[in-house]
VEXTORDO-447676 format. One line per 2 residues: their letters; for each residue x negated, y, z negated of C-alpha. Coordinates in Angstrom, 2 decimals. Each point is the difference from the previous one (the first is absolute). Layout:
BEGIN
a	X/Y/Z ~ ...
! end
This chain:
BEGIN
md	-123.33/107.17/-113.79 ~ -1.86/2.33/1.96
df	-2.24/-2.02/1.89 ~ 1.83/-2.50/2.25
tl	-3.22/-1.51/1.13 ~ 0.36/-4.35/-0.43
gs	-3.31/-2.19/0.47 ~ 1.07/-2.90/2.27
re	1.09/-2.78/-2.20 ~ 1.90/2.44/-2.17
ld	1.60/1.06/3.71 ~ 0.60/-3.98/0.48
im	1.73/-0.08/-3.52 ~ 2.28/2.93/0.90
av	1.18/-1.33/3.34 ~ 1.08/-2.95/-1.94
lw	1.82/1.73/-3.04 ~ 1.59/2.59/3.20
ei	1.43/-2.99/1.56 ~ 1.31/-2.16/-2.52
gs	0.91/3.28/-2.10 ~ -1.69/-2.05/-3.52
gt	-1.71/-2.89/-0.98 ~ -2.13/-1.76/-2.60
vs	-3.96/-0.42/0.57 ~ 0.83/-3.45/0.95
ev	2.61/0.87/2.79 ~ -2.52/2.90/1.28
re	-2.72/-1.94/0.17 ~ 1.90/-2.89/1.97
rl	0.95/2.62/2.62 ~ -3.42/1.47/0.64
pa	-1.71/-0.21/3.05 ~ -3.65/-0.63/-1.99
dl	-0.03/-3.35/-2.97 ~ -0.74/1.61/-2.94
ay	-0.55/-0.81/-3.73 ~ 3.14/0.77/-2.47
tt	-2.14/2.15/-2.15 ~ -1.12/2.02/3.25
vl	3.44/0.57/0.97 ~ 1.26/0.98/-3.89
ti	-3.29/2.39/0.30 ~ 1.03/1.61/2.83
lr	3.73/0.39/-1.23 ~ -1.33/1.40/-3.37
kl	-2.25/2.76/2.29 ~ 3.07/0.99/2.03
ea	2.01/0.14/-2.74 ~ -2.69/2.03/-1.97
kg	-0.02/2.24/3.24 ~ 3.85/0.78/-0.20
fl	1.01/-2.30/2.86 ~ 1.69/-2.69/-1.36
kh	1.97/-0.67/-3.65 ~ 0.94/-2.96/-1.17
kv	2.78/-1.89/-1.70 ~ -0.61/-2.54/-2.72
eg	1.84/-3.78/0.99 ~ -0.58/-2.18/-2.24
ka	-4.07/-0.96/-0.21 ~ -0.20/1.53/3.78
hr	-0.13/4.14/0.53 ~ 1.83/0.90/3.19
yv	-1.73/2.43/2.16 ~ 2.25/2.72/1.81
pk	-1.45/2.42/2.31 ~ 0.60/4.09/-1.18
la	-1.60/0.84/3.20 ~ 2.23/-0.06/3.21
rr	-1.70/-1.81/2.82 ~ 0.93/3.44/2.30
ta	-1.81/2.11/-2.60 ~ -3.75/-1.91/-0.22
ra	0.68/-0.31/4.30 ~ 0.33/3.79/0.10
sa	-2.84/0.73/-2.06 ~ -1.95/-2.37/1.27
lg	0.25/0.90/3.89 ~ -0.25/3.92/-1.92
rv	-3.55/-1.03/-0.89 ~ -0.70/-2.19/3.16
ld	1.39/3.27/2.01 ~ -2.18/2.39/-1.65
tl	-3.23/-2.25/0.12 ~ 0.00/-1.92/3.24
fd	1.86/2.51/2.22 ~ -1.06/3.13/-1.72
gs	3.86/0.89/-0.64 ~ 1.49/-0.44/3.63
pd	3.04/-2.47/0.52 ~ -0.66/0.40/3.48
ml	-3.49/-1.64/-0.30 ~ 1.04/-2.95/-2.27
la	3.35/-0.77/2.90 ~ -2.73/0.29/2.29
hl	-2.23/-2.53/-1.55 ~ 3.11/-2.13/-1.21
vd	1.06/-0.38/3.78 ~ -3.54/-0.88/1.62
ah	-0.99/-1.91/-2.23 ~ 2.76/-2.20/-0.82
qv	1.96/-1.99/2.60 ~ 3.06/2.10/-0.29
sa	2.82/-1.52/1.95 ~ 2.07/2.02/2.72
de	2.90/-0.16/-2.58 ~ -1.71/1.11/-2.73
lk	-1.30/2.86/1.64 ~ 3.64/0.56/1.14
rm	1.57/0.31/-3.38 ~ -3.49/2.21/-0.99
rk	1.58/2.39/3.17 ~ 2.94/-0.07/-1.97
rl	-0.82/0.70/-3.35 ~ -2.06/2.75/1.22
aa	2.55/1.74/2.12 ~ 2.12/-0.28/-2.70
ha	-1.99/1.40/-2.23 ~ -1.33/3.03/2.38
rs	3.62/0.74/0.12 ~ 0.88/0.21/-3.53
et	-2.81/2.02/-0.36 ~ 1.82/2.23/2.89
rg	2.95/0.39/-2.08 ~ -2.44/0.33/-3.54
dt	1.69/-2.91/-1.21 ~ -3.78/-0.75/-1.84
! end
């Protein structure tokens, strides 16, 4: 599982599984934003399992799929790729884009400032 790249449909399915913890094909299918055929969802789940993102447990006639990859790990990997590919590896450019391109509220900016200040303090102390 060296490559954490997920396609759009794969990401939709992983998001459902991260939210509910585990699910059968039918349970996942019910929660997807798009109306996909049962066999399509099954095929994607099997591909995700083959890639090492999921495992399954047999429950009667059904398989219950469980994420092996934590959402946090996938998030870090995906963000790292975006940062490197679209922002020349610059967190500053990414943050500027997020602030400029999205409706960031005053409260969100305040929380960002606090988080950045806390990070700067820990860097100064050598905590990271």
